N, CA, C, O and CB atoms as a CASP TS submission, in Angstrom:
PFRMAT TS
TARGET T0000
AUTHOR 0000-0000-0000
METHOD Language model
MODEL 1
PARENT N/A
ATOM      1  N   MET     1      40.592 129.199-170.644  1.00  0.00           N
ATOM      2  CA  MET     1      42.156 129.205-170.813  1.00  0.00           C
ATOM      3  C   MET     1      42.434 129.982-171.979  1.00  0.00           C
ATOM      4  O   MET     1      42.045 129.709-173.115  1.00  0.00           O
ATOM      5  CB  MET     1      42.821 127.753-170.986  1.00  0.00           C
ATOM      6  N   ASN     2      43.243 131.127-171.585  1.00  0.00           N
ATOM      7  CA  ASN     2      43.428 131.927-172.532  1.00  0.00           C
ATOM      8  C   ASN     2      44.865 131.644-173.487  1.00  0.00           C
ATOM      9  O   ASN     2      44.899 131.933-174.683  1.00  0.00           O
ATOM     10  CB  ASN     2      43.356 133.225-171.853  1.00  0.00           C
ATOM     11  N   GLU     3      45.713 131.201-172.950  1.00  0.00           N
ATOM     12  CA  GLU     3      46.970 130.930-173.612  1.00  0.00           C
ATOM     13  C   GLU     3      47.650 129.732-172.713  1.00  0.00           C
ATOM     14  O   GLU     3      47.398 129.493-171.532  1.00  0.00           O
ATOM     15  CB  GLU     3      47.919 132.346-173.705  1.00  0.00           C
ATOM     16  N   ILE     4      48.593 129.027-173.582  1.00  0.00           N
ATOM     17  CA  ILE     4      49.435 127.853-173.270  1.00  0.00           C
ATOM     18  C   ILE     4      50.908 128.096-173.594  1.00  0.00           C
ATOM     19  O   ILE     4      51.228 128.529-174.702  1.00  0.00           O
ATOM     20  CB  ILE     4      48.940 126.628-174.044  1.00  0.00           C
ATOM     21  N   PHE     5      51.805 127.828-172.652  1.00  0.00           N
ATOM     22  CA  PHE     5      53.195 128.065-173.105  1.00  0.00           C
ATOM     23  C   PHE     5      53.842 126.622-173.380  1.00  0.00           C
ATOM     24  O   PHE     5      53.508 125.597-172.785  1.00  0.00           O
ATOM     25  CB  PHE     5      54.053 128.930-171.956  1.00  0.00           C
ATOM     26  N   PHE     6      54.839 126.713-174.394  1.00  0.00           N
ATOM     27  CA  PHE     6      55.617 125.567-174.681  1.00  0.00           C
ATOM     28  C   PHE     6      57.078 126.171-174.568  1.00  0.00           C
ATOM     29  O   PHE     6      57.376 127.313-174.919  1.00  0.00           O
ATOM     30  CB  PHE     6      55.243 124.885-176.156  1.00  0.00           C
ATOM     31  N   LEU     7      57.950 125.228-174.022  1.00  0.00           N
ATOM     32  CA  LEU     7      59.357 125.258-173.907  1.00  0.00           C
ATOM     33  C   LEU     7      59.876 124.609-175.159  1.00  0.00           C
ATOM     34  O   LEU     7      59.504 123.470-175.444  1.00  0.00           O
ATOM     35  CB  LEU     7      59.853 124.566-172.624  1.00  0.00           C
ATOM     36  N   VAL     8      60.725 125.277-175.932  1.00  0.00           N
ATOM     37  CA  VAL     8      61.153 124.865-177.137  1.00  0.00           C
ATOM     38  C   VAL     8      62.892 124.908-176.998  1.00  0.00           C
ATOM     39  O   VAL     8      63.572 125.778-176.452  1.00  0.00           O
ATOM     40  CB  VAL     8      60.458 125.865-178.325  1.00  0.00           C
ATOM     41  N   GLU     9      63.273 123.850-177.582  1.00  0.00           N
ATOM     42  CA  GLU     9      64.711 123.596-177.566  1.00  0.00           C
ATOM     43  C   GLU     9      65.146 122.949-178.688  1.00  0.00           C
ATOM     44  O   GLU     9      64.413 122.146-179.264  1.00  0.00           O
ATOM     45  CB  GLU     9      65.121 122.858-176.473  1.00  0.00           C
ATOM     46  N   GLU    10      66.260 123.203-179.073  1.00  0.00           N
ATOM     47  CA  GLU    10      66.940 122.863-180.252  1.00  0.00           C
ATOM     48  C   GLU    10      67.507 121.445-179.976  1.00  0.00           C
ATOM     49  O   GLU    10      68.260 121.214-179.029  1.00  0.00           O
ATOM     50  CB  GLU    10      68.048 123.935-180.622  1.00  0.00           C
ATOM     51  N   SER    11      67.084 120.493-180.888  1.00  0.00           N
ATOM     52  CA  SER    11      67.445 119.086-180.565  1.00  0.00           C
ATOM     53  C   SER    11      68.777 118.862-180.958  1.00  0.00           C
ATOM     54  O   SER    11      69.163 119.389-182.001  1.00  0.00           O
ATOM     55  CB  SER    11      66.566 118.075-181.214  1.00  0.00           C
ATOM     56  N   PRO    12      69.724 118.001-180.137  1.00  0.00           N
ATOM     57  CA  PRO    12      70.975 117.755-180.567  1.00  0.00           C
ATOM     58  C   PRO    12      71.063 117.067-181.959  1.00  0.00           C
ATOM     59  O   PRO    12      72.123 117.175-182.575  1.00  0.00           O
ATOM     60  CB  PRO    12      71.611 116.996-179.571  1.00  0.00           C
ATOM     61  N   GLU    13      70.030 116.367-182.504  1.00  0.00           N
ATOM     62  CA  GLU    13      69.964 115.558-183.699  1.00  0.00           C
ATOM     63  C   GLU    13      69.673 116.591-184.867  1.00  0.00           C
ATOM     64  O   GLU    13      69.844 116.235-186.033  1.00  0.00           O
ATOM     65  CB  GLU    13      68.813 114.381-183.570  1.00  0.00           C
ATOM     66  N   GLY    14      69.244 117.840-184.568  1.00  0.00           N
ATOM     67  CA  GLY    14      68.932 118.845-185.373  1.00  0.00           C
ATOM     68  C   GLY    14      67.386 119.012-185.470  1.00  0.00           C
ATOM     69  O   GLY    14      66.680 118.004-185.427  1.00  0.00           O
ATOM     70  N   GLY    15      66.837 120.248-185.598  1.00  0.00           N
ATOM     71  CA  GLY    15      65.275 120.438-185.569  1.00  0.00           C
ATOM     72  C   GLY    15      65.221 120.881-184.154  1.00  0.00           C
ATOM     73  O   GLY    15      66.211 121.184-183.489  1.00  0.00           O
ATOM     74  N   TYR    16      63.770 120.898-183.671  1.00  0.00           N
ATOM     75  CA  TYR    16      63.394 121.586-182.481  1.00  0.00           C
ATOM     76  C   TYR    16      62.316 120.438-181.593  1.00  0.00           C
ATOM     77  O   TYR    16      61.715 119.531-182.168  1.00  0.00           O
ATOM     78  CB  TYR    16      62.612 123.151-182.969  1.00  0.00           C
ATOM     79  N   THR    17      62.252 120.643-180.444  1.00  0.00           N
ATOM     80  CA  THR    17      61.553 119.807-179.477  1.00  0.00           C
ATOM     81  C   THR    17      60.495 120.993-178.966  1.00  0.00           C
ATOM     82  O   THR    17      60.836 122.172-179.052  1.00  0.00           O
ATOM     83  CB  THR    17      62.645 119.080-178.207  1.00  0.00           C
ATOM     84  N   ALA    18      59.260 120.634-178.458  1.00  0.00           N
ATOM     85  CA  ALA    18      58.515 121.565-177.919  1.00  0.00           C
ATOM     86  C   ALA    18      57.631 120.827-176.941  1.00  0.00           C
ATOM     87  O   ALA    18      56.879 119.934-177.332  1.00  0.00           O
ATOM     88  CB  ALA    18      57.808 122.347-178.942  1.00  0.00           C
ATOM     89  N   ARG    19      57.715 121.190-175.668  1.00  0.00           N
ATOM     90  CA  ARG    19      56.837 120.661-174.387  1.00  0.00           C
ATOM     91  C   ARG    19      56.061 121.680-173.921  1.00  0.00           C
ATOM     92  O   ARG    19      56.492 122.816-173.722  1.00  0.00           O
ATOM     93  CB  ARG    19      57.662 120.150-173.150  1.00  0.00           C
ATOM     94  N   GLY    20      54.585 121.219-173.680  1.00  0.00           N
ATOM     95  CA  GLY    20      53.549 122.131-173.368  1.00  0.00           C
ATOM     96  C   GLY    20      53.822 122.085-171.640  1.00  0.00           C
ATOM     97  O   GLY    20      53.821 121.032-171.003  1.00  0.00           O
ATOM     98  N   LEU    21      54.050 123.430-171.045  1.00  0.00           N
ATOM     99  CA  LEU    21      54.282 123.479-169.626  1.00  0.00           C
ATOM    100  C   LEU    21      52.874 123.389-168.928  1.00  0.00           C
ATOM    101  O   LEU    21      51.970 124.194-169.152  1.00  0.00           O
ATOM    102  CB  LEU    21      55.081 124.815-169.225  1.00  0.00           C
ATOM    103  N   GLY    22      52.784 122.364-168.090  1.00  0.00           N
ATOM    104  CA  GLY    22      51.416 121.999-167.334  1.00  0.00           C
ATOM    105  C   GLY    22      50.710 121.212-167.931  1.00  0.00           C
ATOM    106  O   GLY    22      49.694 120.872-167.325  1.00  0.00           O
ATOM    107  N   HIS    23      50.923 120.658-169.216  1.00  0.00           N
ATOM    108  CA  HIS    23      50.160 119.928-170.090  1.00  0.00           C
ATOM    109  C   HIS    23      50.786 118.765-170.423  1.00  0.00           C
ATOM    110  O   HIS    23      51.946 118.755-170.013  1.00  0.00           O
ATOM    111  CB  HIS    23      49.839 120.610-171.191  1.00  0.00           C
ATOM    112  N   SER    24      50.439 117.711-171.050  1.00  0.00           N
ATOM    113  CA  SER    24      51.196 116.411-171.307  1.00  0.00           C
ATOM    114  C   SER    24      51.087 116.477-172.709  1.00  0.00           C
ATOM    115  O   SER    24      50.509 115.585-173.329  1.00  0.00           O
ATOM    116  CB  SER    24      50.614 115.001-170.643  1.00  0.00           C
ATOM    117  N   ILE    25      51.721 117.709-173.410  1.00  0.00           N
ATOM    118  CA  ILE    25      51.764 117.818-174.778  1.00  0.00           C
ATOM    119  C   ILE    25      53.261 117.923-175.215  1.00  0.00           C
ATOM    120  O   ILE    25      54.000 118.707-174.619  1.00  0.00           O
ATOM    121  CB  ILE    25      50.923 119.006-175.226  1.00  0.00           C
ATOM    122  N   PHE    26      53.691 117.208-176.167  1.00  0.00           N
ATOM    123  CA  PHE    26      55.122 117.081-176.595  1.00  0.00           C
ATOM    124  C   PHE    26      55.156 117.002-178.288  1.00  0.00           C
ATOM    125  O   PHE    26      54.499 116.136-178.865  1.00  0.00           O
ATOM    126  CB  PHE    26      55.811 115.647-175.859  1.00  0.00           C
ATOM    127  N   THR    27      55.853 117.830-178.919  1.00  0.00           N
ATOM    128  CA  THR    27      55.987 117.548-180.332  1.00  0.00           C
ATOM    129  C   THR    27      57.373 117.990-180.703  1.00  0.00           C
ATOM    130  O   THR    27      58.129 118.589-179.939  1.00  0.00           O
ATOM    131  CB  THR    27      54.888 118.261-181.196  1.00  0.00           C
ATOM    132  N   GLU    28      57.678 117.601-182.100  1.00  0.00           N
ATOM    133  CA  GLU    28      59.137 118.068-182.706  1.00  0.00           C
ATOM    134  C   GLU    28      58.886 118.001-184.134  1.00  0.00           C
ATOM    135  O   GLU    28      58.081 117.279-184.721  1.00  0.00           O
ATOM    136  CB  GLU    28      60.512 117.067-182.290  1.00  0.00           C
ATOM    137  N   ALA    29      59.836 119.013-184.692  1.00  0.00           N
ATOM    138  CA  ALA    29      59.906 119.050-186.137  1.00  0.00           C
ATOM    139  C   ALA    29      61.214 119.515-186.538  1.00  0.00           C
ATOM    140  O   ALA    29      61.974 120.003-185.701  1.00  0.00           O
ATOM    141  CB  ALA    29      58.856 119.906-186.733  1.00  0.00           C
ATOM    142  N   ASP    30      61.565 119.390-187.867  1.00  0.00           N
ATOM    143  CA  ASP    30      62.732 119.851-188.361  1.00  0.00           C
ATOM    144  C   ASP    30      63.001 121.178-188.593  1.00  0.00           C
ATOM    145  O   ASP    30      64.197 121.463-188.662  1.00  0.00           O
ATOM    146  CB  ASP    30      62.929 119.316-189.345  1.00  0.00           C
ATOM    147  N   THR    31      62.143 122.130-188.742  1.00  0.00           N
ATOM    148  CA  THR    31      62.194 123.387-188.852  1.00  0.00           C
ATOM    149  C   THR    31      61.445 124.494-187.938  1.00  0.00           C
ATOM    150  O   THR    31      60.490 124.067-187.289  1.00  0.00           O
ATOM    151  CB  THR    31      61.887 123.482-189.990  1.00  0.00           C
ATOM    152  N   TRP    32      61.707 125.611-187.834  1.00  0.00           N
ATOM    153  CA  TRP    32      60.752 126.345-186.878  1.00  0.00           C
ATOM    154  C   TRP    32      59.261 126.483-187.580  1.00  0.00           C
ATOM    155  O   TRP    32      58.264 126.435-186.859  1.00  0.00           O
ATOM    156  CB  TRP    32      61.392 127.909-186.516  1.00  0.00           C
ATOM    157  N   ASP    33      59.161 126.628-188.772  1.00  0.00           N
ATOM    158  CA  ASP    33      57.836 126.571-189.312  1.00  0.00           C
ATOM    159  C   ASP    33      57.118 125.610-189.099  1.00  0.00           C
ATOM    160  O   ASP    33      55.983 125.766-188.651  1.00  0.00           O
ATOM    161  CB  ASP    33      57.782 126.669-190.453  1.00  0.00           C
ATOM    162  N   GLU    34      57.670 124.307-189.399  1.00  0.00           N
ATOM    163  CA  GLU    34      57.129 122.919-189.193  1.00  0.00           C
ATOM    164  C   GLU    34      56.780 122.710-187.649  1.00  0.00           C
ATOM    165  O   GLU    34      55.895 121.960-187.237  1.00  0.00           O
ATOM    166  CB  GLU    34      58.233 121.800-189.695  1.00  0.00           C
ATOM    167  N   LEU    35      57.594 123.468-186.892  1.00  0.00           N
ATOM    168  CA  LEU    35      57.155 123.020-185.306  1.00  0.00           C
ATOM    169  C   LEU    35      56.077 124.116-185.060  1.00  0.00           C
ATOM    170  O   LEU    35      55.298 123.803-184.159  1.00  0.00           O
ATOM    171  CB  LEU    35      58.566 123.106-183.977  1.00  0.00           C
ATOM    172  N   LYS    36      55.870 125.176-185.568  1.00  0.00           N
ATOM    173  CA  LYS    36      54.719 125.981-185.379  1.00  0.00           C
ATOM    174  C   LYS    36      53.360 125.285-185.736  1.00  0.00           C
ATOM    175  O   LYS    36      52.336 125.398-185.062  1.00  0.00           O
ATOM    176  CB  LYS    36      54.890 127.205-186.182  1.00  0.00           C
ATOM    177  N   GLU    37      53.467 124.652-186.724  1.00  0.00           N
ATOM    178  CA  GLU    37      52.334 123.922-187.191  1.00  0.00           C
ATOM    179  C   GLU    37      51.951 122.689-186.416  1.00  0.00           C
ATOM    180  O   GLU    37      50.783 122.373-186.187  1.00  0.00           O
ATOM    181  CB  GLU    37      52.564 123.558-188.525  1.00  0.00           C
ATOM    182  N   ALA    38      53.016 122.013-186.026  1.00  0.00           N
ATOM    183  CA  ALA    38      52.931 120.775-185.350  1.00  0.00           C
ATOM    184  C   ALA    38      52.383 121.158-183.764  1.00  0.00           C
ATOM    185  O   ALA    38      51.552 120.452-183.192  1.00  0.00           O
ATOM    186  CB  ALA    38      54.474 120.002-185.410  1.00  0.00           C
ATOM    187  N   VAL    39      52.929 122.281-183.201  1.00  0.00           N
ATOM    188  CA  VAL    39      52.327 122.725-181.803  1.00  0.00           C
ATOM    189  C   VAL    39      50.713 122.909-182.010  1.00  0.00           C
ATOM    190  O   VAL    39      49.887 122.394-181.257  1.00  0.00           O
ATOM    191  CB  VAL    39      53.060 124.266-181.250  1.00  0.00           C
ATOM    192  N   GLN    40      50.408 123.665-183.069  1.00  0.00           N
ATOM    193  CA  GLN    40      49.060 124.050-183.276  1.00  0.00           C
ATOM    194  C   GLN    40      48.342 122.795-183.337  1.00  0.00           C
ATOM    195  O   GLN    40      47.335 122.622-182.651  1.00  0.00           O
ATOM    196  CB  GLN    40      48.848 124.908-184.509  1.00  0.00           C
ATOM    197  N   GLU    41      48.804 121.900-184.124  1.00  0.00           N
ATOM    198  CA  GLU    41      48.003 120.533-184.161  1.00  0.00           C
ATOM    199  C   GLU    41      47.930 119.808-182.969  1.00  0.00           C
ATOM    200  O   GLU    41      46.887 119.255-182.620  1.00  0.00           O
ATOM    201  CB  GLU    41      48.554 119.591-185.107  1.00  0.00           C
ATOM    202  N   ALA    42      49.155 119.764-182.197  1.00  0.00           N
ATOM    203  CA  ALA    42      49.040 119.104-180.866  1.00  0.00           C
ATOM    204  C   ALA    42      48.135 119.602-179.940  1.00  0.00           C
ATOM    205  O   ALA    42      47.480 118.885-179.183  1.00  0.00           O
ATOM    206  CB  ALA    42      50.206 119.102-180.229  1.00  0.00           C
ATOM    207  N   VAL    43      48.071 121.054-179.990  1.00  0.00           N
ATOM    208  CA  VAL    43      47.053 121.660-179.056  1.00  0.00           C
ATOM    209  C   VAL    43      45.491 121.267-179.538  1.00  0.00           C
ATOM    210  O   VAL    43      44.743 120.760-178.702  1.00  0.00           O
ATOM    211  CB  VAL    43      47.277 123.353-179.048  1.00  0.00           C
ATOM    212  N   ARG    44      45.095 121.472-180.681  1.00  0.00           N
ATOM    213  CA  ARG    44      43.969 121.081-181.162  1.00  0.00           C
ATOM    214  C   ARG    44      43.476 119.536-180.909  1.00  0.00           C
ATOM    215  O   ARG    44      42.301 119.185-180.802  1.00  0.00           O
ATOM    216  CB  ARG    44      44.086 121.388-182.474  1.00  0.00           C
ATOM    217  N   CYS    45      44.576 118.732-180.841  1.00  0.00           N
ATOM    218  CA  CYS    45      44.098 117.318-180.411  1.00  0.00           C
ATOM    219  C   CYS    45      44.068 117.245-178.985  1.00  0.00           C
ATOM    220  O   CYS    45      43.400 116.324-178.516  1.00  0.00           O
ATOM    221  CB  CYS    45      44.999 116.164-180.934  1.00  0.00           C
ATOM    222  N   HIS    46      44.590 117.941-178.274  1.00  0.00           N
ATOM    223  CA  HIS    46      44.635 117.822-176.789  1.00  0.00           C
ATOM    224  C   HIS    46      43.470 118.308-176.087  1.00  0.00           C
ATOM    225  O   HIS    46      43.064 117.785-175.049  1.00  0.00           O
ATOM    226  CB  HIS    46      45.758 118.518-176.258  1.00  0.00           C
ATOM    227  N   PHE    47      42.865 119.423-176.711  1.00  0.00           N
ATOM    228  CA  PHE    47      41.787 120.313-175.941  1.00  0.00           C
ATOM    229  C   PHE    47      40.628 119.985-176.614  1.00  0.00           C
ATOM    230  O   PHE    47      40.638 119.786-177.829  1.00  0.00           O
ATOM    231  CB  PHE    47      42.004 121.939-175.948  1.00  0.00           C
ATOM    232  N   ASP    48      39.497 119.900-175.852  1.00  0.00           N
ATOM    233  CA  ASP    48      38.269 119.980-176.499  1.00  0.00           C
ATOM    234  C   ASP    48      38.034 121.359-177.387  1.00  0.00           C
ATOM    235  O   ASP    48      38.711 122.379-177.253  1.00  0.00           O
ATOM    236  CB  ASP    48      37.220 119.825-175.411  1.00  0.00           C
ATOM    237  N   GLU    49      36.938 121.186-178.320  1.00  0.00           N
ATOM    238  CA  GLU    49      36.704 122.352-179.079  1.00  0.00           C
ATOM    239  C   GLU    49      36.493 123.814-178.218  1.00  0.00           C
ATOM    240  O   GLU    49      36.995 124.884-178.561  1.00  0.00           O
ATOM    241  CB  GLU    49      35.453 122.013-179.921  1.00  0.00           C
ATOM    242  N   GLY    50      35.699 123.621-177.115  1.00  0.00           N
ATOM    243  CA  GLY    50      35.261 124.777-176.147  1.00  0.00           C
ATOM    244  C   GLY    50      36.535 125.159-175.321  1.00  0.00           C
ATOM    245  O   GLY    50      36.592 126.261-174.774  1.00  0.00           O
ATOM    246  N   GLN    51      37.415 124.379-175.241  1.00  0.00           N
ATOM    247  CA  GLN    51      38.487 124.786-174.119  1.00  0.00           C
ATOM    248  C   GLN    51      39.938 124.974-174.789  1.00  0.00           C
ATOM    249  O   GLN    51      41.000 124.848-174.179  1.00  0.00           O
ATOM    250  CB  GLN    51      38.593 123.548-172.892  1.00  0.00           C
ATOM    251  N   LEU    52      39.787 125.320-176.245  1.00  0.00           N
ATOM    252  CA  LEU    52      41.195 125.576-176.920  1.00  0.00           C
ATOM    253  C   LEU    52      41.586 126.859-176.322  1.00  0.00           C
ATOM    254  O   LEU    52      40.722 127.720-176.155  1.00  0.00           O
ATOM    255  CB  LEU    52      41.191 125.671-178.621  1.00  0.00           C
ATOM    256  N   PRO    53      43.008 127.101-175.928  1.00  0.00           N
ATOM    257  CA  PRO    53      43.597 128.403-175.638  1.00  0.00           C
ATOM    258  C   PRO    53      43.427 129.330-176.914  1.00  0.00           C
ATOM    259  O   PRO    53      43.223 128.775-177.994  1.00  0.00           O
ATOM    260  CB  PRO    53      45.149 128.231-175.231  1.00  0.00           C
ATOM    261  N   ARG    54      43.498 130.652-176.851  1.00  0.00           N
ATOM    262  CA  ARG    54      43.270 131.467-177.839  1.00  0.00           C
ATOM    263  C   ARG    54      44.778 131.703-178.461  1.00  0.00           C
ATOM    264  O   ARG    54      44.969 131.962-179.649  1.00  0.00           O
ATOM    265  CB  ARG    54      42.485 132.755-177.316  1.00  0.00           C
ATOM    266  N   VAL    55      45.800 131.576-177.493  1.00  0.00           N
ATOM    267  CA  VAL    55      47.289 132.100-177.801  1.00  0.00           C
ATOM    268  C   VAL    55      48.230 130.861-177.289  1.00  0.00           C
ATOM    269  O   VAL    55      48.198 130.393-176.151  1.00  0.00           O
ATOM    270  CB  VAL    55      47.691 133.682-176.890  1.00  0.00           C
ATOM    271  N   ILE    56      48.978 130.475-178.237  1.00  0.00           N
ATOM    272  CA  ILE    56      50.025 129.575-178.002  1.00  0.00           C
ATOM    273  C   ILE    56      51.537 130.486-177.792  1.00  0.00           C
ATOM    274  O   ILE    56      51.843 131.265-178.695  1.00  0.00           O
ATOM    275  CB  ILE    56      50.037 128.493-179.331  1.00  0.00           C
ATOM    276  N   ARG    57      52.305 130.372-176.771  1.00  0.00           N
ATOM    277  CA  ARG    57      53.350 131.071-176.618  1.00  0.00           C
ATOM    278  C   ARG    57      54.607 130.106-176.725  1.00  0.00           C
ATOM    279  O   ARG    57      54.651 129.175-175.921  1.00  0.00           O
ATOM    280  CB  ARG    57      53.222 131.812-175.373  1.00  0.00           C
ATOM    281  N   LEU    58      55.506 130.231-177.534  1.00  0.00           N
ATOM    282  CA  LEU    58      56.680 129.401-177.706  1.00  0.00           C
ATOM    283  C   LEU    58      57.815 130.023-177.101  1.00  0.00           C
ATOM    284  O   LEU    58      58.101 131.125-177.570  1.00  0.00           O
ATOM    285  CB  LEU    58      56.964 129.122-179.106  1.00  0.00           C
ATOM    286  N   HIS    59      58.554 129.576-176.145  1.00  0.00           N
ATOM    287  CA  HIS    59      59.607 130.007-175.393  1.00  0.00           C
ATOM    288  C   HIS    59      60.765 129.374-175.690  1.00  0.00           C
ATOM    289  O   HIS    59      60.977 128.305-175.118  1.00  0.00           O
ATOM    290  CB  HIS    59      59.375 129.905-174.126  1.00  0.00           C
ATOM    291  N   ILE    60      61.695 129.866-176.586  1.00  0.00           N
ATOM    292  CA  ILE    60      62.956 129.068-177.017  1.00  0.00           C
ATOM    293  C   ILE    60      64.012 129.240-176.253  1.00  0.00           C
ATOM    294  O   ILE    60      64.350 130.398-176.007  1.00  0.00           O
ATOM    295  CB  ILE    60      63.414 129.349-178.294  1.00  0.00           C
ATOM    296  N   VAL    61      64.774 128.125-175.702  1.00  0.00           N
ATOM    297  CA  VAL    61      65.856 128.018-174.848  1.00  0.00           C
ATOM    298  C   VAL    61      67.165 127.530-175.778  1.00  0.00           C
ATOM    299  O   VAL    61      67.176 126.399-176.265  1.00  0.00           O
ATOM    300  CB  VAL    61      65.461 126.984-173.633  1.00  0.00           C
ATOM    301  N   LYS    62      68.164 128.388-175.965  1.00  0.00           N
ATOM    302  CA  LYS    62      69.064 127.970-176.699  1.00  0.00           C
ATOM    303  C   LYS    62      70.480 127.828-175.698  1.00  0.00           C
ATOM    304  O   LYS    62      70.955 128.882-175.274  1.00  0.00           O
ATOM    305  CB  LYS    62      69.113 128.938-177.927  1.00  0.00           C
ATOM    306  N   GLU    63      71.034 126.745-175.391  1.00  0.00           N
ATOM    307  CA  GLU    63      72.153 126.725-174.662  1.00  0.00           C
ATOM    308  C   GLU    63      73.400 126.497-175.507  1.00  0.00           C
ATOM    309  O   GLU    63      73.511 125.637-176.380  1.00  0.00           O
ATOM    310  CB  GLU    63      72.009 125.756-173.657  1.00  0.00           C
ATOM    311  N   GLU    64      74.330 127.388-175.130  1.00  0.00           N
ATOM    312  CA  GLU    64      75.644 127.269-175.810  1.00  0.00           C
ATOM    313  C   GLU    64      76.741 127.262-174.838  1.00  0.00           C
ATOM    314  O   GLU    64      76.736 127.993-173.847  1.00  0.00           O
ATOM    315  CB  GLU    64      75.867 128.384-176.793  1.00  0.00           C
ATOM    316  N   VAL    65      77.693 126.427-175.122  1.00  0.00           N
ATOM    317  CA  VAL    65      78.797 126.308-174.154  1.00  0.00           C
ATOM    318  C   VAL    65      80.091 126.923-174.803  1.00  0.00           C
ATOM    319  O   VAL    65      80.439 126.570-175.930  1.00  0.00           O
ATOM    320  CB  VAL    65      79.027 124.760-173.740  1.00  0.00           C
ATOM    321  N   VAL    66      80.808 127.862-174.064  1.00  0.00           N
ATOM    322  CA  VAL    66      81.998 128.471-174.772  1.00  0.00           C
ATOM    323  C   VAL    66      83.185 128.177-173.796  1.00  0.00           C
ATOM    324  O   VAL    66      82.981 128.127-172.583  1.00  0.00           O
ATOM    325  CB  VAL    66      81.806 130.143-175.077  1.00  0.00           C
ATOM    326  N   THR    67      84.148 128.027-174.213  1.00  0.00           N
ATOM    327  CA  THR    67      85.405 128.082-173.104  1.00  0.00           C
ATOM    328  C   THR    67      86.020 129.285-172.899  1.00  0.00           C
ATOM    329  O   THR    67      85.830 130.258-173.630  1.00  0.00           O
ATOM    330  CB  THR    67      86.558 127.216-173.447  1.00  0.00           C
ATOM    331  N   VAL    68      86.753 129.280-171.941  1.00  0.00           N
ATOM    332  CA  VAL    68      87.350 130.665-171.369  1.00  0.00           C
ATOM    333  C   VAL    68      88.693 130.700-171.996  1.00  0.00           C
ATOM    334  O   VAL    68      89.452 131.643-171.776  1.00  0.00           O
ATOM    335  CB  VAL    68      87.481 130.768-169.634  1.00  0.00           C
TER
END
């Protein structure tokens, strides 16, 4: 596996959540930099040494509602 994708969303309570697409990996953090570190750690814990993906892609989704 060369890469793994995470769907990142801003949490209503503040901070961010990240969910691995196609894998049972979920993590959260208060800041963007902390989230990147948390995702790296979660990936290292989830995969065996020889199966670690080389690249982690963070896809952030921001939903905003505006009135007309």
